[in-house]
C-alpha positions, 0 to 999 in steps of 0.5 A: 484230634478234638473232632475225633474225640467229639465223634467218639463221644457222639458214637458212645452216646448214641450206643448208650441211648439205644432206642431213645436216640433221636439220630436215625443212624444204623449200627453199621454207620455208628461202627464206621464213624467210631472206627474212623475216629479211632483211626484219626486218633491213632494217626494223631498219636503217631504224628505226635510221636514224630512219625512222618508217615502219620503226618502224610496219612493225616494230610490225605485223610483231611484232604479227602474229608475236606473235598467231600465236605466242600462238595456237600456244601456246594450242593446245599443252598442253605447248609446247616451251621454244624456242616460249615463249622466241621468243614472249616475245622477240617480245612484248618487242620489240613493247613496246620498239618501241611505247614513247613513247621509241622514237616520240620517238627516230625523230622527233627534235624539229625545230630552229628 
């Protein structure tokens, strides 16, 4: 959830800075990043509301992101620290969301 919040903050900052931004990103890239971050925040909100489908969707998104980042790390001989940390956070989120405790939490026991 923090990763999505940081991404949204970066997108808003880039939009507010406009031409003064040092980033070489287009408006389309910023829109895709913002939409992705909002989607992740939505999945987190639904998972916190104990929807099992949101947990599965979050696991799928984190798996795709982790595999993509790991391939990028493997292709670069000296990856930037930010990329390594982002990959580590994504893998840790995936481990946490895919745990048995998270599975049991989104599916509370039925009461008699």
